[in-house]
N, C-alpha and C positions, 0 to 999 in steps of 0.2 A: 509314143512308144507302142509297139504292137505286142500283144500277148496272145498266147494260144492256150486254151484250156481243153484238156482231153478227158474223156469219160468212157465208161463201158467195159473196162477190163474186169477180170475176175477169174474164178476157177470154174472150169468146165470139163466134163468127161470127153474122152476121145470120141469123135463123131458128132459132137455137139456144135453149137453155133454161138457166136457173140457178135455184137455190133459196136464198133468203136465210133465215137464222135469227137470232133475237134472244132471248136469255135474260135475265130479270130476276133479280136477287138482292139480298139485304139486307132492310131493314125495310119490307117491303111490307104496306100496310094493307088497301087494298081497291081492286083494279084496276077502273077503269071502262072504259077503252079502251086498246088498243095498236094501233100502226100504223106505217106507213112514209111518210116524206117523201123527196124526192130534190132534188138541186141540181146542175144542169148548169153548166158553165163560163159565166160571164157572165149567168146567169139567176137568178131568185129561187127560193127553196125552195118546192116545191109538194107538196101531199098526193098520195100515190099510192094508198094503201088503208088502211082502218082496220077494226077489228072490236071490237065492244063486249063486255062481260061476258055479255050476253044472246045473243051470237052474230050480231047484226046487222052487216052489212058495208057498206062504202061504197068506191067506186072512182072514180078520175079517169076521165073519158071516154076519155082517150088510152090507157088500159090495160084497159078493160073487154073481157071475152072473151079476154084474153091472160094476165092475171095473176090469181092466186087467193091470198087471204089466209086464214090459218087459225090457230087457237090450239092449242097442245099440250095433252095430257091433264092436265098439271100446271097449266095456266092461266097460268103465268108465262112462257110461251114463245110467240112468234109467228113464223109462217113466211110467206114470200112466194114462191110458185111463179110464175116468170116464163117464159112460153113465147112462141114466135114473136117473139123479141127483134129490135128494130130499132136502127139506129145512133142514132136520137134518144132511145133509152132510156139512153144513156150518161150517167152521173151518179154522184155520191156518194149512196148511199142511207142514210138515217138512221132508226133505229128510235126510237119514242117510247112513253112510258107515262104515262097519266093516272090519278091516284088521287083519290078524292073528298076535297076540301078541301086538296089539296096541289099544289105547282107541278109542271108537266110535267117529266118526266125525259127526257133525250136520250142516245142512244148516240153514239159517236165517229164512226160512219159506216163504210161499206164501199164500195169503188169497183167499179162495174160498167162495163165497157167493151165495146161491141158494135161489131165491125168489119164493114165492108161488103164 
C-alpha cells in the first residue's frame, strides 16, 4: 500500500513564500506523475502543478511564474515552491501520485492560508 505524507503548509502573509513537500512510501511500482491539487472553501478541487517521471511539468495558469514543482533525488518526493503568494491561493493542498496501471493515490492534504 502506498502512502503520501505532505508537510509545509501554514499561515503566511501575502507576498510571502512556502514550500510544500510530499513523500511517498510503501509498495511503489512505477511512478508516472506526481503533483498537487488544491481546494478552496466552496470551490472544486483544481490542478495546481504536476511533474512526470521524465521531468515534464504542467502548471495552472493562475500559478505560472510563481510556483515551481520539482522532484526529489529519490524520485518518490515532490516539492512545490510557492512564491508571491496571494490570498486567493488559500486552500487545502493535496499531493497525488499516479502509477502505471494503478489507481491514483492522494495525500490527506495540508492547509495553506495567505493573509492579506
